[in-house]
Biopython code that builds the backbone (N, CA, C, O; Angstrom):
import numpy as np
from Bio.PDB.StructureBuilder import StructureBuilder

atoms = [
    (1, "MET", "N", (-0.580, -2.702, 24.059)),
    (1, "MET", "CA", (-0.403, -2.937, 22.481)),
    (1, "MET", "C", (0.924, -3.144, 22.260)),
    (1, "MET", "O", (1.719, -2.402, 22.837)),
    (2, "ALA", "N", (1.364, -4.094, 21.466)),
    (2, "ALA", "CA", (2.683, -4.329, 21.164)),
    (2, "ALA", "C", (3.242, -3.545, 19.906)),
    (2, "ALA", "O", (2.478, -3.239, 18.990)),
    (3, "SER", "N", (4.445, -3.260, 19.880)),
    (3, "SER", "CA", (5.120, -2.470, 18.910)),
    (3, "SER", "C", (6.122, -3.289, 18.158)),
    (3, "SER", "O", (6.837, -4.094, 18.755)),
    (4, "LEU", "N", (6.194, -3.102, 16.827)),
    (4, "LEU", "CA", (7.038, -3.826, 16.058)),
    (4, "LEU", "C", (8.480, -2.982, 15.804)),
    (4, "LEU", "O", (8.396, -1.756, 15.721)),
    (5, "PRO", "N", (9.589, -3.525, 15.701)),
    (5, "PRO", "CA", (10.736, -2.726, 15.438)),
    (5, "PRO", "C", (10.648, -1.782, 14.126)),
    (5, "PRO", "O", (10.989, -0.600, 14.089)),
    (6, "GLN", "N", (10.160, -2.488, 13.133)),
    (6, "GLN", "CA", (9.959, -1.709, 11.811)),
    (6, "GLN", "C", (8.589, -2.217, 11.342)),
    (6, "GLN", "O", (8.082, -3.271, 11.726)),
    (7, "SER", "N", (8.030, -1.333, 10.446)),
    (7, "SER", "CA", (6.840, -1.637, 9.878)),
    (7, "SER", "C", (7.225, -2.296, 8.597)),
    (7, "SER", "O", (8.239, -1.971, 7.979)),
    (8, "PRO", "N", (6.240, -3.409, 8.130)),
    (8, "PRO", "CA", (6.479, -4.067, 6.926)),
    (8, "PRO", "C", (6.922, -3.344, 5.702)),
    (8, "PRO", "O", (7.724, -3.786, 4.880)),
    (9, "GLN", "N", (6.215, -1.980, 5.653)),
    (9, "GLN", "CA", (6.665, -1.216, 4.581)),
    (9, "GLN", "C", (8.043, -0.710, 4.576)),
    (9, "GLN", "O", (8.563, -0.425, 3.497)),
    (10, "GLU", "N", (8.717, -0.565, 5.737)),
    (10, "GLU", "CA", (10.033, -0.114, 5.875)),
    (10, "GLU", "C", (10.989, -1.333, 5.450)),
    (10, "GLU", "O", (11.990, -1.167, 4.752)),
    (11, "ASN", "N", (10.590, -2.517, 5.923)),
    (11, "ASN", "CA", (11.806, -3.550, 5.605)),
    (11, "ASN", "C", (11.338, -4.365, 4.456)),
    (11, "ASN", "O", (12.048, -5.314, 4.124)),
    (12, "GLY", "N", (10.249, -4.130, 3.806)),
    (12, "GLY", "CA", (9.709, -4.925, 2.496)),
    (12, "GLY", "C", (9.330, -6.283, 2.925)),
    (12, "GLY", "O", (9.231, -7.166, 2.073)),
    (13, "GLU", "N", (9.100, -6.542, 4.231)),
    (13, "GLU", "CA", (8.648, -8.007, 4.577)),
    (13, "GLU", "C", (7.370, -7.881, 5.361)),
    (13, "GLU", "O", (6.973, -6.842, 5.888)),
    (14, "SER", "N", (6.747, -9.089, 5.382)),
    (14, "SER", "CA", (5.502, -9.041, 6.043)),
    (14, "SER", "C", (5.846, -9.452, 7.623)),
    (14, "SER", "O", (6.769, -10.243, 7.815)),
    (15, "PRO", "N", (5.188, -8.975, 8.619)),
    (15, "PRO", "CA", (5.634, -9.088, 9.861)),
    (15, "PRO", "C", (5.342, -10.745, 10.174)),
    (15, "PRO", "O", (4.481, -11.454, 9.653)),
    (16, "LYS", "N", (6.296, -11.093, 11.142)),
    (16, "LYS", "CA", (6.063, -12.524, 11.453)),
    (16, "LYS", "C", (6.462, -12.556, 12.962)),
    (16, "LYS", "O", (7.304, -11.817, 13.472)),
    (17, "GLY", "N", (5.764, -13.483, 13.578)),
    (17, "GLY", "CA", (6.279, -13.519, 15.021)),
    (17, "GLY", "C", (4.919, -13.875, 15.848)),
    (17, "GLY", "O", (3.791, -13.902, 15.357)),
    (18, "ASP", "N", (5.244, -14.128, 17.133)),
    (18, "ASP", "CA", (4.183, -14.348, 17.921)),
    (18, "ASP", "C", (3.907, -13.149, 19.093)),
    (18, "ASP", "O", (4.824, -12.374, 19.364)),
    (19, "ILE", "N", (2.874, -13.065, 19.625)),
    (19, "ILE", "CA", (2.698, -12.006, 20.763)),
    (19, "ILE", "C", (1.730, -12.743, 21.795)),
    (19, "ILE", "O", (0.907, -13.608, 21.496)),
    (20, "THR", "N", (1.969, -12.266, 22.988)),
    (20, "THR", "CA", (1.242, -12.873, 24.123)),
    (20, "THR", "C", (0.283, -11.707, 24.611)),
    (20, "THR", "O", (0.694, -10.637, 25.059)),
    (21, "LEU", "N", (-1.087, -12.068, 24.460)),
    (21, "LEU", "CA", (-2.013, -11.109, 25.108)),
    (21, "LEU", "C", (-2.345, -11.529, 26.537)),
    (21, "LEU", "O", (-2.405, -12.721, 26.837)),
    (22, "LYS", "N", (-2.556, -10.574, 27.398)),
    (22, "LYS", "CA", (-2.955, -10.810, 28.985)),
    (22, "LYS", "C", (-4.098, -10.029, 29.219)),
    (22, "LYS", "O", (-4.135, -8.836, 28.917)),
    (23, "ASP", "N", (-5.159, -10.709, 29.809)),
    (23, "ASP", "CA", (-6.300, -9.912, 30.445)),
    (23, "ASP", "C", (-6.049, -9.513, 31.786)),
    (23, "ASP", "O", (-5.025, -9.859, 32.376)),
    (24, "ALA", "N", (-6.972, -8.768, 32.322)),
    (24, "ALA", "CA", (-7.107, -8.275, 33.686)),
    (24, "ALA", "C", (-7.015, -9.412, 34.716)),
    (24, "ALA", "O", (-6.589, -9.207, 35.853)),
    (25, "ASN", "N", (-7.435, -10.638, 34.280)),
    (25, "ASN", "CA", (-7.351, -11.846, 35.421)),
    (25, "ASN", "C", (-5.954, -12.434, 35.326)),
    (25, "ASN", "O", (-5.647, -13.302, 36.142)),
    (26, "GLY", "N", (-5.050, -12.030, 34.376)),
    (26, "GLY", "CA", (-3.883, -12.788, 34.231)),
    (26, "GLY", "C", (-3.827, -13.978, 33.185)),
    (26, "GLY", "O", (-2.806, -14.614, 32.922)),
    (27, "LYS", "N", (-4.942, -14.160, 32.690)),
    (27, "LYS", "CA", (-5.218, -15.110, 31.620)),
    (27, "LYS", "C", (-4.417, -14.674, 30.311)),
    (27, "LYS", "O", (-4.486, -13.507, 29.927)),
    (28, "THR", "N", (-3.652, -15.628, 29.627)),
    (28, "THR", "CA", (-2.891, -15.206, 28.557)),
    (28, "THR", "C", (-3.366, -16.116, 27.206)),
    (28, "THR", "O", (-3.936, -17.203, 27.306)),
    (29, "LEU", "N", (-3.069, -15.552, 26.105)),
    (29, "LEU", "CA", (-3.386, -15.890, 24.852)),
    (29, "LEU", "C", (-2.304, -15.710, 23.856)),
    (29, "LEU", "O", (-2.017, -14.588, 23.440)),
    (30, "GLU", "N", (-1.672, -16.826, 23.445)),
    (30, "GLU", "CA", (-0.529, -16.826, 22.359)),
    (30, "GLU", "C", (-1.235, -16.453, 20.871)),
    (30, "GLU", "O", (-2.245, -17.052, 20.502)),
    (31, "CYS", "N", (-0.719, -15.599, 20.211)),
    (31, "CYS", "CA", (-1.288, -15.237, 18.917)),
    (31, "CYS", "C", (-0.067, -15.090, 17.856)),
    (31, "CYS", "O", (1.081, -14.836, 18.219)),
    (32, "TYR", "N", (-0.400, -15.254, 16.676)),
    (32, "TYR", "CA", (0.626, -15.138, 15.554)),
    (32, "TYR", "C", (0.215, -13.911, 14.839)),
    (32, "TYR", "O", (-0.956, -13.657, 14.559)),
    (33, "ILE", "N", (1.244, -13.150, 14.550)),
    (33, "ILE", "CA", (1.012, -11.656, 13.969)),
    (33, "ILE", "C", (1.048, -12.121, 12.317)),
    (33, "ILE", "O", (2.093, -12.503, 11.789)),
    (34, "GLU", "N", (-0.224, -12.031, 11.605)),
    (34, "GLU", "CA", (-0.497, -12.271, 10.296)),
    (34, "GLU", "C", (-0.164, -11.076, 9.482)),
    (34, "GLU", "O", (0.405, -11.243, 8.404)),
    (35, "HIS", "N", (-0.474, -9.862, 9.908)),
    (35, "HIS", "CA", (-0.334, -8.490, 9.144)),
    (35, "HIS", "C", (-0.303, -7.389, 10.186)),
    (35, "HIS", "O", (-0.781, -7.489, 11.315)),
    (36, "SER", "N", (0.417, -6.150, 9.598)),
    (36, "SER", "CA", (0.162, -4.987, 10.408)),
    (36, "SER", "C", (0.038, -3.875, 9.598)),
    (36, "SER", "O", (0.602, -3.841, 8.505)),
    (37, "LEU", "N", (-0.731, -2.834, 10.067)),
    (37, "LEU", "CA", (-1.023, -1.682, 9.122)),
    (37, "LEU", "C", (-0.902, -0.446, 10.053)),
    (37, "LEU", "O", (-1.307, -0.459, 11.215)),
    (38, "GLU", "N", (-0.343, 0.570, 9.488)),
    (38, "GLU", "CA", (-0.249, 1.775, 10.243)),
    (38, "GLU", "C", (-1.098, 2.875, 9.886)),
    (38, "GLU", "O", (-0.891, 3.270, 8.738)),
    (39, "LEU", "N", (-1.939, 3.455, 10.480)),
    (39, "LEU", "CA", (-3.055, 4.325, 10.106)),
    (39, "LEU", "C", (-3.209, 5.482, 11.134)),
    (39, "LEU", "O", (-3.560, 5.292, 12.298)),
    (40, "GLU", "N", (-2.902, 6.752, 10.579)),
    (40, "GLU", "CA", (-2.825, 7.796, 11.555)),
    (40, "GLU", "C", (-1.983, 7.871, 12.681)),
    (40, "GLU", "O", (-2.315, 8.505, 13.683)),
    (41, "GLY", "N", (-0.911, 7.264, 12.583)),
    (41, "GLY", "CA", (0.056, 7.162, 13.626)),
    (41, "GLY", "C", (-0.068, 5.889, 14.656)),
    (41, "GLY", "O", (0.792, 5.659, 15.506)),
    (42, "CYS", "N", (-1.107, 5.186, 14.494)),
    (42, "CYS", "CA", (-1.407, 3.928, 15.183)),
    (42, "CYS", "C", (-0.888, 2.752, 14.404)),
    (42, "CYS", "O", (-0.985, 2.764, 13.177)),
    (43, "GLU", "N", (-0.415, 1.867, 14.953)),
    (43, "GLU", "CA", (-0.179, 0.460, 14.448)),
    (43, "GLU", "C", (-1.329, -0.580, 14.834)),
    (43, "GLU", "O", (-1.605, -0.766, 16.019)),
    (44, "TYR", "N", (-1.959, -1.218, 13.859)),
    (44, "TYR", "CA", (-2.903, -2.294, 14.157)),
    (44, "TYR", "C", (-2.302, -3.553, 13.686)),
    (44, "TYR", "O", (-1.581, -3.556, 12.688)),
    (45, "LEU", "N", (-2.581, -4.705, 14.405)),
    (45, "LEU", "CA", (-2.040, -5.911, 14.074)),
    (45, "LEU", "C", (-3.289, -6.893, 13.767)),
    (45, "LEU", "O", (-4.286, -6.880, 14.489)),
    (46, "LEU", "N", (-3.177, -7.659, 12.758)),
    (46, "LEU", "CA", (-4.048, -8.600, 12.345)),
    (46, "LEU", "C", (-3.455, -9.875, 12.883)),
    (46, "LEU", "O", (-2.383, -10.281, 12.434)),
    (47, "LEU", "N", (-4.158, -10.576, 13.900)),
    (47, "LEU", "CA", (-3.520, -11.898, 14.701)),
    (47, "LEU", "C", (-4.356, -13.001, 14.068)),
    (47, "LEU", "O", (-4.186, -14.174, 14.403)),
]
sb = StructureBuilder()
sb.init_structure("model")
sb.init_model(0)
sb.init_chain("A")
sb.init_seg("    ")
for serial, (resi, resn, name, xyz) in enumerate(atoms, 1):
    if name == "N":
        sb.init_residue(resn, " ", resi, " ")
    sb.init_atom(name, np.array(xyz, "f"), 0.0, 1.0, " ", f" {name:<3s}", serial, name[0])
structure = sb.get_structure()
């Protein structure tokens, strides 16, 4: 799971950027981060 340097609530901005996901077979998928949410100490990303 990727982590962001600051949550959107801390910096007042929506998260922006790309993230690359990789499966067990080494296949990759480029995704764009649309939104993030922190809940009970875990950060969730909407790609």
